[in-house]
Structures are given as C-alpha cells and as structure tokens.
C-alpha positions, 0 to 999 in steps of 0.5 A: 899159952905163950908157946901156942902163940908163936913169935907173931902172936906175942908181937901182936899181943904186945902191940895191942897192950901198947895201943891200949896203954897209949889210949889210956894215957889220953882217955881211960874211959875210951881205953876201957871200951876198946878193951871190952871190944877186944875181949868180946871179939876174942870170945866170939872167935873162940866160940866160932873156932870151937863150933867149927872144930865140933862140926868136923868131929874134933871137939876135944881139941880146943 
C-alpha cells in the first residue's frame, strides 16, 4: 500500500496521525470523533471511486 501512496500520500498520512495525536493529548473524546469522521470519509471516497470505475467498465481495478 505504501508504494501506491507515493511521497505526498505518506506525508499526508503522517500529518493526519500527528494531528490526531495532538488532539488526543488535549481531549481523547474529540480525537476519537475526528478519527471516525476520517475513516467514514475514506470509505465514502473509496465507494465513489469504485462506482466511477465500474461505470467506466474498469470494475476490477479497485
């Protein structure tokens, strides 16, 4: 998976984890909520991309 992200993607993941860690230091409950929002957003994006690829006839690519 890391090879698919590239350098920019890896930096983005590091920034997200650092932001969650910083938020967890202040308030763990808020950090948990933010983590759930991020996971939900990722699942929605994956679903939209899967639907778009399926609509173009490339359903096996995701």
